[in-house]
ROZAVEX-568663 format. One record per residue (C-alpha): residue in three letters; z, x, y; residue number from 1. Coordinates in steps of 0.25 Angstrom, whole numbers, plus 5000, padded with zeros to 4 digits. Each point is the difference from the previous one (the first is absolute). Layout:
> rest, z, x, y, nr
> ala, Z, X, Y, NUM
...
// end
This chain:
> rest, z, x, y, nr
> unk, 4859, 5028, 4900, 1
> unk, 5006, 5013, 5002, 2
> unk, 5015, 5002, 4997, 3
> unk, 5008, 5004, 5012, 4
> unk, 5004, 5015, 5001, 5
> unk, 5015, 5003, 4999, 6
> unk, 5007, 5003, 5013, 7
> unk, 5015, 5001, 4995, 8
> unk, 5008, 5002, 4988, 9
> unk, 5013, 4992, 4999, 10
> unk, 5011, 5001, 4990, 11
> unk, 5012, 4992, 4996, 12
> unk, 5012, 5004, 4993, 13
> unk, 5015, 4997, 5000, 14
> unk, 5010, 5008, 5009, 15
> unk, 5009, 5001, 4988, 16
> unk, 5000, 4999, 4985, 17
> unk, 5010, 5001, 4988, 18
> unk, 4998, 5012, 4991, 19
> unk, 4994, 4997, 4987, 20
> unk, 4991, 4989, 5006, 21
> unk, 4986, 5000, 5004, 22
> unk, 4996, 5001, 5014, 23
> unk, 4987, 4994, 5003, 24
> unk, 4991, 5006, 5011, 25
> unk, 4989, 4991, 5005, 26
> unk, 4988, 5007, 5007, 27
> unk, 4988, 4993, 5007, 28
> unk, 4988, 5005, 5008, 29
> unk, 4998, 4990, 5011, 30
> unk, 4988, 4999, 5010, 31
> unk, 5001, 4999, 5015, 32
> unk, 5003, 4985, 4999, 33
> unk, 5011, 5002, 4990, 34
> unk, 4992, 4995, 4988, 35
> unk, 5001, 5007, 4986, 36
> unk, 4988, 5009, 4998, 37
> unk, 4998, 4995, 4986, 38
> unk, 4989, 5009, 4996, 39
> unk, 5007, 5013, 5005, 40
> unk, 5004, 5011, 4990, 41
> unk, 5006, 5013, 5003, 42
> unk, 5012, 5009, 4996, 43
> unk, 5012, 5003, 5008, 44
> unk, 5013, 5008, 4998, 45
> unk, 5014, 4996, 5003, 46
> unk, 5009, 5012, 5002, 47
> unk, 5015, 4998, 4996, 48
> unk, 5011, 5009, 5007, 49
> unk, 5011, 4999, 4991, 50
> unk, 5009, 5010, 4991, 51
> unk, 4988, 5004, 4992, 52
> unk, 4988, 4997, 5009, 53
> unk, 4988, 4993, 4993, 54
> unk, 4987, 4994, 5003, 55
> unk, 4994, 4986, 4996, 56
> unk, 4986, 4998, 4999, 57
> unk, 4995, 4986, 5005, 58
> unk, 4986, 4996, 4994, 59
> unk, 4996, 4988, 5009, 60
> unk, 4990, 4990, 4994, 61
> unk, 4995, 4987, 5006, 62
> unk, 5007, 5005, 5013, 63
> unk, 5014, 5000, 4994, 64
> unk, 5009, 5007, 4991, 65
> unk, 5014, 4997, 4993, 66
> unk, 5009, 5012, 4997, 67
> unk, 5013, 4999, 4992, 68
> unk, 5010, 5011, 5000, 69
> unk, 5013, 5001, 4993, 70
> unk, 5012, 5010, 5004, 71
> unk, 5014, 5002, 4994, 72
> unk, 5006, 5008, 5011, 73
> unk, 5007, 4994, 5011, 74
> unk, 4994, 5007, 5012, 75
> unk, 4991, 4998, 5012, 76
> unk, 4985, 5002, 5000, 77
> unk, 4991, 5002, 5012, 78
> unk, 4986, 4995, 4996, 79
> unk, 4987, 5005, 5008, 80
> unk, 4986, 4994, 4998, 81
> unk, 4989, 5010, 4999, 82
> unk, 4985, 4999, 5000, 83
> unk, 4990, 5012, 4999, 84
> unk, 4987, 4992, 4999, 85
> unk, 4988, 5000, 5010, 86
> unk, 5004, 4986, 5007, 87
> unk, 5008, 4999, 5013, 88
> unk, 5011, 4991, 4996, 89
> unk, 5013, 4995, 5006, 90
> unk, 5011, 5004, 4990, 91
> unk, 5013, 4993, 4999, 92
> unk, 5013, 5006, 5006, 93
> unk, 5010, 5008, 4991, 94
> unk, 5010, 4991, 4993, 95
> unk, 5014, 5003, 4995, 96
> unk, 5005, 4995, 4986, 97
> unk, 5014, 5000, 4996, 98
> unk, 5003, 5000, 4986, 99
> unk, 5014, 4993, 4997, 100
> unk, 5008, 5002, 4988, 101
> unk, 5001, 4990, 4989, 102
> unk, 5012, 4992, 4996, 103
> unk, 5011, 5008, 4993, 104
> unk, 4999, 5001, 4985, 105
> unk, 5010, 5010, 4997, 106
> unk, 5013, 5007, 5006, 107
> unk, 5001, 5015, 5000, 108
> unk, 5014, 5006, 5000, 109
> unk, 5002, 5014, 5006, 110
> unk, 5014, 5006, 4998, 111
> unk, 5006, 5013, 4994, 112
> unk, 4998, 5004, 4986, 113
> unk, 5015, 5002, 4998, 114
> unk, 5012, 4993, 5006, 115
> unk, 5014, 5006, 5003, 116
> unk, 5011, 4991, 4998, 117
> unk, 5008, 4997, 5013, 118
> unk, 4988, 5002, 5009, 119
> unk, 4991, 4990, 5007, 120
> unk, 4987, 4997, 4992, 121
> unk, 4988, 4999, 5010, 122
> unk, 4988, 4993, 4994, 123
> unk, 4987, 4996, 5007, 124
> unk, 4993, 4988, 4995, 125
> unk, 4985, 4998, 5003, 126
> unk, 4991, 4987, 4997, 127
> unk, 4986, 5004, 4998, 128
> unk, 4987, 4993, 4996, 129
> unk, 4991, 5003, 4988, 130
> unk, 4994, 5013, 5007, 131
> unk, 5013, 5006, 5005, 132
> unk, 4999, 4995, 5014, 133
> unk, 5013, 4996, 5007, 134
> unk, 5001, 4985, 4999, 135
> unk, 5003, 4993, 5013, 136
> unk, 5003, 4986, 4994, 137
> unk, 5011, 5002, 4990, 138
> unk, 5012, 4991, 5001, 139
> unk, 5011, 4999, 4990, 140
> unk, 5013, 5006, 4996, 141
> unk, 5001, 5013, 4992, 142
> unk, 5012, 5002, 4992, 143
> unk, 5003, 5014, 4995, 144
> unk, 5010, 5002, 4989, 145
> unk, 5005, 5014, 4996, 146
> unk, 5006, 5002, 4987, 147
> unk, 5007, 5014, 4997, 148
> unk, 5002, 5005, 4986, 149
// end
């Protein structure tokens, strides 16, 4: 019994992920009937359009592959799937992955180095995650106490 030839490659991945956590990309080679080609082995490439641009090698064994990626910058990625082998395969559509900031872990206080008495003090407070991304989920009260000497 001969294994069916791969016709299409499919991938599944979430549309968004929190920074610092693994994204899992599942890749499968399927025959014309949609069944896994369990003896198929090949190499593919995922190109990432982001702030640094990168390429991720996909080594498919047993007709499938699992890739884990981690990122610490809140940004949007455009992922494209590439194949340079000799087979004619239907490749998956491009996907977008949104990296969301993590929970607030610290507050950053931005203000003047010196203060002149009798003038308003303008201070900007930012809540950031472990990697410096502006956190979107901070809720709470910040009390700023100024003491002069």
